[in-house]
PAZAPA-4460 file (N, C-alpha, C; in steps of 0.05 Angstrom, whole numbers, plus 32768, in hexadecimal, padded with zeros to 4 digits):
% residues 217
    n_x    n_y    n_z   ca_x   ca_y   ca_z    c_x    c_y    c_z   seq   type   mol
   8387   8AE2   9560   836E   8AD4   9565   8373   8AC0   957C     1      M     A
   8360   8AC0   9590   8363   8AAE   95A7   835D   8A91   959E     2      S     A
   8367   8A7E   95AE   8363   8A62   95A8   8345   8A5B   95A7     3      F     A
   8336   8A66   95B9   8319   8A60   95BA   830B   8A6A   95A1     4      V     A
   8312   8A83   9598   8305   8A8D   9580   830E   8A7C   9567     5      K     A
   8328   8A74   9567   8331   8A64   9550   8323   8A49   954F     6      W     A
   831F   8A3D   9567   8312   8A23   9569   82F5   8A25   9560     7      Q     A
   82E7   8A3B   9568   82CB   8A3F   9560   82C9   8A42   9542     8      A     A
   82DB   8A52   9537   82DB   8A56   951A   82E0   8A3C   950B     9      K     A
   82F3   8A2B   9515   82F9   8A12   9508   82E0   89FF   9509    10      W     A
   82D2   89FF   951F   82BB   89EE   9522   82A5   89F6   950F    11      I     A
   82A0   8A11   950D   828C   8A1B   94FA   8293   8A14   94DD    12      V     A
   82AC   8A16   94D6   82B5   8A10   94BB   82B1   89F2   94B5    13      S     A
   82B8   89E2   94C9   82B5   89C5   94C6   8298   89BD   94C2    14      F     A
   8287   89C9   94D2   826A   89C3   94D0   825E   89CC   94B6    15      L     A
   8268   89E3   94AC   825E   89ED   9492   8266   89DA   947B    16      L     A
   827F   89D1   947B   8288   89BE   9467   8278   89A4   9468    17      V     A
   8274   899A   9481   8265   8981   9485   8249   8983   947A    18      Y     A
   823C   899A   9480   8220   899E   9476   821F   899F   9458    19      L     A
   8233   89AC   944C   8233   89AE   942E   8237   8993   9422    20      I     A
   8249   8983   942D   824E   8968   9422   8236   8956   9426    21      L     A
   8228   8959   943D   8210   8949   9442   81FA   8950   942E    22      T     A
   81F6   896A   9429   81E2   8972   9416   81E8   8968   93FA    23      V     A
   8202   896A   93F2   820A   8961   93D7   8206   8943   93D4    24      L     A
   820D   8934   93E9   820A   8917   93E7   81ED   890F   93E6    25      S     A
   81DD   891E   93F5   81C0   8919   93F5   81B3   891F   93DA    26      G     A
   81BD   8935   93CD   81B2   893C   93B3   81B9   8928   939E    27      C     A
   81D0   891A   93A2   81D8   8907   938E   81CA   88ED   9390    28      G     A
   81BF   88E6   93A7   81B3   88CC   93AB   8199   88C7   939C    29      A     A
   8187   88DA   939E   816D   88D7   9390   8170   88D6   9372    30      V     A
   817E   88EA   9366   8181   88E9   9349   818E   88D0   9340    31      P     A
   81A1   88C4   9350   81AE   88AB   9347   819A   8895   9345    32      E     A
   8187   8893   9358   8172   887F   9357   8160   8884   933F    33      K     A
   815A   889D   933B   8149   88A5   9325   8156   889E   930B    34      K     A
   8170   88A2   9309   817F   889D   92F0   817F   887F   92EB    35      L     A
   8182   886E   9300   8182   8852   92FC   8167   8848   92F1    36      D     A
   8152   8853   92FB   8137   884B   92F2   8131   8855   92D6    37      K     A
   813A   886D   92D0   8136   8878   92B5   8145   8867   92A1    38      E     A
   815D   885E   92A7   816C   884E   9294   815F   8833   9291    39      S     A
   8153   8829   92A6   8145   8810   92A5   812D   8813   9292    40      K     A
   811F   882A   9295   8108   8830   9284   8110   882F   9267    41      L     A
   8127   883A   9260   812F   883B   9244   8138   881F   923B    42      K     A
   8145   8810   924C   814F   87F6   9245   8138   87E3   923E    43      E     A
   8121   87E6   924B   810B   87D3   9248   80F9   87DB   9231    44      T     A
   80FF   87F0   9223   80EF   87F9   920D   80FF   87F9   91F3    45      N     A
   8102   87E2   91E7   8112   87DF   91CF   8101   87E4   91B6    46      A     A
   810D   87DF   919F   80FF   87E3   9186   80E7   87D0   9185    47      V     A
   80D4   87D7   9175   80BB   87C8   9174   80B4   87BF   9158    48      S     A
   80A8   87A7   9156   809F   879D   913C   8086   878C   913F    49      V     A
   8072   8792   912F   805A   8781   912E   8060   876B   9119    50      N     A
   8063   8752   9123   806B   873C   9112   8056   8736   90FC    51      R     A
   803D   8739   9103   8028   8733   90EE   8029   8747   90D7    52      L     A
   802D   8760   90DE   802F   8775   90C9   8049   8771   90BA    53      Q     A
   805E   876A   90C8   8079   8767   90BC   8078   8751   90A7    54      Y     A
   806B   873B   90AC   806A   8724   9099   805B   872C   9080    55      E     A
   804B   8740   9080   803C   8748   9068   804D   875B   9056    56      K     A
   8064   8763   9060   8075   8775   9050   8082   8766   9039    57      L     A
   808A   8775   9025   809A   876A   900F   80B6   8764   9019    58      S     A
   80C5   8752   900C   80E0   874C   9015   80F2   8765   9017    59      P     A
   80EE   8777   9004   80FE   8790   9004   80F7   87A1   901C    60      E     A
   80DD   87A4   9022   80D4   87B3   9039   80DE   87A7   9053    61      A     A
   80DE   878D   9055   80E8   877F   906D   8106   8786   9071    62      K     A
   8115   8784   905B   8132   878A   905D   8136   87A7   9065    63      R     A
   8126   87B9   905B   8128   87D6   9062   8122   87DA   907F    64      N     A
   810D   87CD   9089   8107   87D0   90A6   811D   87C4   90B7    65      F     A
   8125   87AC   90B0   813B   879F   90C0   8154   87B0   90C1    66      D     A
   815B   87BC   90AB   8172   87CD   90AA   816E   87E7   90BA    67      Q     A
   8155   87F1   90BA   814F   8809   90CA   8154   8803   90E8    68      A     A
   814B   87EB   90F1   814F   87E3   910D   816D   87E1   9113    69      I     A
   817C   87D5   9101   8199   87D3   9104   81A6   87EF   9106    70      V     A
   819C   8801   90F5   81A7   881D   90F5   81A1   882A   9110    71      D     A
   8189   8826   911A   8182   8831   9134   8195   8827   914A    72      I     A
   8199   880D   914A   81AB   8801   915E   81C7   880A   915C    73      Q     A
   81D0   8810   9143   81EB   881A   913F   81EE   8838   9142    74      K     A
   81D7   8846   9146   81D8   8863   9148   81D8   8872   912E    75      G     A
   81D2   8864   9118   81D0   8871   90FE   81B4   887D   90FB    76      N     A
   81AF   8891   910B   8193   889B   910E   8187   88A7   90F5    77      N     A
   8198   88B6   90E7   818E   88C3   90CE   8186   88AF   90B9    78      S     A
   8197   889A   90B6   8191   8885   90A2   8178   8875   90AB    79      T     A
   8176   886F   90C4   815F   8861   90CF   8145   8871   90CA    80      A     A
   8147   888B   90D0   8130   889C   90CC   8126   889C   90AF    81      E     A
   8139   889E   909D   8131   889E   9080   8125   8883   9078    82      N     A
   812F   886D   9082   8124   8853   907B   8108   8850   9086    83      R     A
   8104   8859   909E   80E9   8856   90AB   80D5   8868   909D    84      L     A
   80DD   8880   9095   80CB   8892   9087   80C3   8886   906C    85      K     A
   80D6   8879   905E   80D1   886C   9045   80BD   8856   9049    86      K     A
   80C0   8846   905E   80AE   8830   9064   8092   883B   906A    87      L     A
   8090   8851   9078   8076   885D   907F   8068   8865   9066    88      M     A
   8077   8870   9053   806B   887A   903A   8061   8863   9029    89      K     A
   8071   884E   9027   806B   8837   9015   805A   8822   9022    90      E     A
   805A   8821   903D   804A   880D   904C   803C   881A   9063    91      N     A
   8027   882A   905D   801A   8839   9072   800C   8828   9088    92      P     A
   8006   880F   9082   7FFA   87FE   9096   800E   87F0   90A8    93      D     A
   8027   87F3   90A2   803C   87E7   90B3   8043   87FB   90C9    94      F     A
   8035   87F9   90DF   8038   880D   90F4   8051   880B   9105    95      L     A
   8060   87F5   9101   8079   87F2   910F   808D   8808   9106    96      S     A
   808A   8811   90ED   809C   8826   90E3   8098   8840   90F2    97      A     A
   807F   884B   90F4   807C   8864   9103   8082   8860   9121    98      P     A
   807B   8849   912C   8081   8844   9149   809F   8847   914E    99      V     A
   80AF   883A   913D   80CC   883B   9141   80D8   8856   913A   100      N     A
   80CB   8864   9128   80D3   8880   9122   80CE   8891   913B   101      L     A
   80B7   888D   9147   80B1   889B   9160   80C5   8895   9176   102      G     A
   80CC   887C   9178   80E1   8874   918C   80FB   8881   9186   103      I     A
   8102   8882   916C   811B   888F   9163   811B   88AC   916A   104      L     A
   8105   88BA   9165   8103   88D6   916B   8105   88DA   9189   105      Y     A
   80F9   88C9   9199   80FB   88CB   91B6   8118   88C8   91BF   106      Y     A
   8125   88B4   91B5   8141   88AF   91BE   8154   88C4   91B5   107      K     A
   814D   88D4   91A0   815E   88E9   9197   8155   8905   91A0   108      T     A
   8142   8905   91B3   8139   891D   91C0   8125   892E   91B1   109      G     A
   811A   8923   919B   8106   8932   918C   80EA   892B   9197   110      R     A
   80E4   8935   91AE   80CC   892D   91BD   80B2   8934   91AF   111      I     A
   80AE   894D   91A6   8095   8953   9199   8090   8942   9180   112      P     A
   80A6   893D   9170   80A3   892D   9158   809C   8910   9160   113      A     A
   80A8   8906   9175   80A2   88EB   917E   8085   88E8   9187   114      A     A
   807C   88FC   9196   8060   88FC   91A0   804D   88FD   9189   115      E     A
   8052   890E   9175   8041   8910   915E   803E   88F6   914E   116      G     A
   8055   88E9   914A   8055   88CF   913B   8045   88BA   914A   117      I     A
   804A   88B8   9165   803E   88A3   9175   8020   88A8   9178   118      L     A
   8018   88C1   917A   7FFB   88C7   917B   7FED   88BE   9161   119      K     A
   7FFB   88C1   914B   7FF1   88B8   9132   7FED   889A   9131   120      G     A
   8000   888C   913E   7FFF   886F   913E   7FE6   8865   914E   121      V     A
   7FE2   8870   9166   7FCB   8867   9176   7FB0   8870   916A   122      V     A
   7FB1   8885   9159   7F99   888D   914B   7F93   8878   9135   123      K     A
   7FA7   886D   9129   7FA4   8859   9114   7F9F   883D   9120   124      A     A
   7FAB   8839   9137   7FA8   881E   9144   7FA5   8823   9162   125      D     A
   7F8C   8823   916B   7F86   8829   9188   7F90   8814   919B   126      A     A
   7F9B   87FE   9190   7FA5   87E8   91A2   7FC3   87E5   91A0   127      K     A
   7FD1   87FA   9198   7FEE   87F8   9195   7FFB   87FE   91B0   128      N     A
   8001   87E9   91BF   800B   87EC   91DA   8026   87F9   91DB   129      I     A
   8037   87F4   91C7   8052   8800   91C7   8050   881E   91C4   130      V     A
   803E   8827   91B3   803B   8844   91AF   8030   8851   91C8   131      A     A
   801D   8844   91D5   8013   884F   91EF   8028   8850   9204   132      Y     A
   8039   883B   9205   804E   883A   9218   8062   8851   9214   133      N     A
   806A   8855   91FB   807C   886B   91F6   8070   8887   91F9   134      Y     A
   8056   8889   91F4   8049   88A2   91FA   804A   88A8   9217   135      L     A
   8047   8893   9227   804A   8896   9244   8065   88A0   924C   136      G     A
   807A   8895   9240   8095   889E   9245   8099   88BB   923D   137      I     A
   808E   88C3   9226   8091   88DE   921D   8082   88F2   922F   138      L     A
   8069   88EA   9236   8059   88FC   9248   8068   88FF   9263   139      Y     A
   8073   88E9   926D   8082   88EA   9286   8099   88FE   9284   140      R     A
   80A7   88FC   926D   80BE   890E   9269   80B6   892B   9267   141      Q     A
   809E   8930   925D   8094   894B   925A   8086   8955   9274   142      E     A
   8086   8944   9288   8079   894C   92A2   805B   8949   92A1   143      G     A
   8050   893B   928D   8033   8937   928B   802D   891C   9298   144      K     A
   802E   891B   92B3   802D   8902   92C1   8012   88F4   92BF   145      F     A
   7FFC   8903   92BF   7FE2   88F6   92BD   7FDE   88EA   92A2   146      Q     A
   7FE8   88F8   928D   7FE6   88ED   9272   7FF8   88D4   926F   147      E     A
   800F   88D4   927C   8021   88BD   927C   8013   88A5   9289   148      A     A
   8007   88AA   92A0   7FF9   8895   92AF   7FE3   8889   929D   149      E     A
   7FD4   889A   9290   7FBE   8891   927F   7FC8   8880   9268   150      S     A
   7FDE   8888   925C   7FEA   887A   9245   7FF3   885E   924D   151      A     A
   8001   885C   9264   800A   8842   926D   7FF3   8830   9274   152      Y     A
   7FDE   883B   9280   7FC7   882B   9288   7FB8   8821   926F   153      K     A
   7FB8   8831   925A   7FAB   8828   9241   7FBA   8810   9235   154      K     A
   7FD4   8811   9236   7FE4   87FB   922D   7FDE   87E1   923D   155      A     A
   7FDC   87E5   9257   7FD6   87CE   9269   7FBA   87C3   9264   156      I     A
   7FA7   87D5   9260   7F8C   87CD   925B   7F8A   87BC   9241   157      L     A
   7F98   87C5   922D   7F98   87B6   9213   7FA6   879B   9216   158      I     A
   7FBD   879B   9224   7FCC   8782   9228   7FD6   8781   9245   159      D     A
   7FC7   8773   9256   7FD0   8770   9272   7FEA   8761   9276   160      P     A
   7FF4   8755   9261   800E   8747   9262   8025   8757   9258   161      G     A
   8021   8771   9253   8037   8782   9249   8047   878D   9260   162      Y     A
   805D   8780   9266   806D   8786   927E   8078   87A2   927F   163      A     A
   8081   87AC   9268   808E   87C7   9267   807C   87DD   9272   164      N     A
   8062   87DB   926C   8050   87F0   9275   804E   87F0   9293   165      A     A
   804E   87D8   92A0   804D   87D7   92BD   8066   87E3   92C9   166      Y     A
   807D   87DD   92BD   8096   87E7   92C8   8096   8806   92C6   167      L     A
   808F   8810   92AE   8090   882E   92AB   807B   883C   92BC   168      N     A
   8064   882F   92C0   804F   883B   92D1   8059   883B   92EE   169      L     A
   8067   8825   92F6   8073   8824   9311   8087   883A   9315   170      G     A
   8098   883E   9301   80AC   8854   9303   809F   886F   9306   171      I     A
   808A   8873   92F6   807B   888C   92F8   8070   8891   9314   172      L     A
   8063   887C   931F   8058   887E   933A   806E   8882   934F   173      Y     A
   8084   8874   934B   8099   8874   935F   80A8   888F   935F   174      D     A
   80B2   8898   9348   80C3   88AF   9347   80B5   88CA   9344   175      L     A
   809E   88CA   9338   8091   88E3   9330   8077   88E9   933F   176      Y     A
   8067   88D5   9344   804D   88DA   9352   804E   88D2   936F   177      L     A
   8064   88C5   9378   8068   88BC   9393   8050   88AC   939E   178      Q     A
   8044   889D   938C   802F   888A   9394   803C   886F   9398   179      N     A
   8047   886B   93AF   8058   8853   93B3   8049   8839   93B3   180      F     A
   8031   8837   93BE   8022   881E   93BC   801C   8816   939F   181      P     A
   8015   882A   938F   800F   8824   9372   8029   881C   9364   182      A     A
   803F   882A   936B   8059   8822   935F   8060   8806   9366   183      A     A
   805D   87FE   937F   8063   87E3   9388   8052   87CE   9379   184      L     A
   8038   87D4   9376   8026   87C2   9368   802F   87BD   934B   185      E     A
   8037   87D3   933E   803F   87D0   9322   805A   87C3   931F   186      N     A
   806C   87C8   9331   8086   87BA   9330   8082   879C   9334   187      Y     A
   806F   8795   9346   8069   8778   934B   805D   876B   9332   188      K     A
   804B   877A   9324   803F   8770   930C   8055   876B   92F7   189      H     A
   8067   877E   92F5   807E   877B   92E2   808E   8762   92E8   190      F     A
   8095   875F   9302   80A5   8748   930A   8097   872E   9304   191      Q     A
   807D   872D   9309   806E   8714   9304   806F   870D   92E6   192      A     A
   806C   8721   92D5   806D   871C   92B8   8089   8714   92AE   193      L     A
   809D   8721   92B9   80B9   871B   92B1   80C0   86FF   92BB   194      V     A
   80B8   86F8   92D3   80BD   86DE   92DE   80B0   86C8   92CE   195      S     A
   8098   86CE   92C5   8089   86BA   92B4   8097   86B7   9299   196      K     A
   80A1   86CD   928F   80AE   86CC   9274   80CA   86C1   9274   197      D     A
   80DA   86C9   9289   80F6   86C3   9289   80FE   86AF   929F   198      K     A
   80EB   86A8   92B0   80F1   8694   92C5   80FD   86A0   92DE   199      G     A
   8102   86BA   92DE   810D   86C7   92F6   8106   86E4   92F6   200      E     A
   8105   86F0   930E   80FE   870D   9310   8116   871E   9308   201      E     A
   810F   8737   9301   8124   874B   92FB   8132   8753   9315   202      D     A
   814C   8750   9315   815B   8754   932E   815B   8772   9336   203      K     A
   815C   8783   9323   815D   87A0   9329   8142   87A9   9334   204      E     A
   812D   87A1   9328   8112   87A9   9331   810D   879C   934D   205      V     A
   8118   8785   9352   8115   8778   936C   8121   878A   9382   206      K     A
   8138   8797   937C   8144   87AA   938F   8131   87C3   9393   207      K     A
   8125   87CC   937D   8113   87E3   937F   80FC   87DC   9391   208      W     A
   80F1   87C4   938F   80DA   87BC   939F   80E3   87BC   93BD   209      I     A
   80FA   87B1   93C2   8104   87B0   93DE   8107   87CC   93E9   210      F     A
   8113   87DE   93D9   8117   87FA   93E1   80FC   8808   93E5   211      D     A
   80E9   8803   93D3   80CF   880F   93D5   80C0   8807   93EE   212      L     A
   80C2   87ED   93F5   80B5   87E3   940D   80C1   87F0   9426   213      K     A
   80DB   87F4   9425   80E9   8801   943C   80DF   881E   943F   214      S     A
   80DB   882C   9429   80D2   8848   942A   80B5   884A   9433   215      R     A
   80A5   8834   942F   8089   8835   9436   8084   882E   9453   216      M     A
   8098   8825   9461   8095   881E   947E   8091   8836   948F   217      K     A
***
């Protein structure tokens, strides 16, 4: 093989490897951002309890619910599920039990079961913002983006001070609907509420806002 042919072959090989590495690095960048925001979405949606309903429970029911929450946090999912089901049977008006069961089902990948439970909650209590928020998360995961948008907006309409719904709606607009102005608006609403509650803005969401503004230029 002549030197010229060898050099041409080497250049082609180099360019091919460079293109492959560029594509792979590009493929990794977007999912990494998406992963960060998805984890943030999960972090901001903890267990839920209606304090007024909780105070009406018997001491035994309170202990059962408290232990169920501890079980969820420790990953004792089966035990937590049984406790919550018992509470639902004995205290049907205590909707924090089915809400947290729906959250448990969501976190353990039982999406249809979670959706069914949470739909039952909003049917019984049309103002349950946590149930609407989680329905939005479930719909988003199922690719039902319009339904997710509607669920988040219902939560916000019921309680304009519910920060999590603004954050999740912003993530929906940002990552899935590519409606960047709407995403920015909802991130800003979230930051205003967090700042009012905690005295400072969320540092991670602050970075998202900066990044979003750069993409919108």
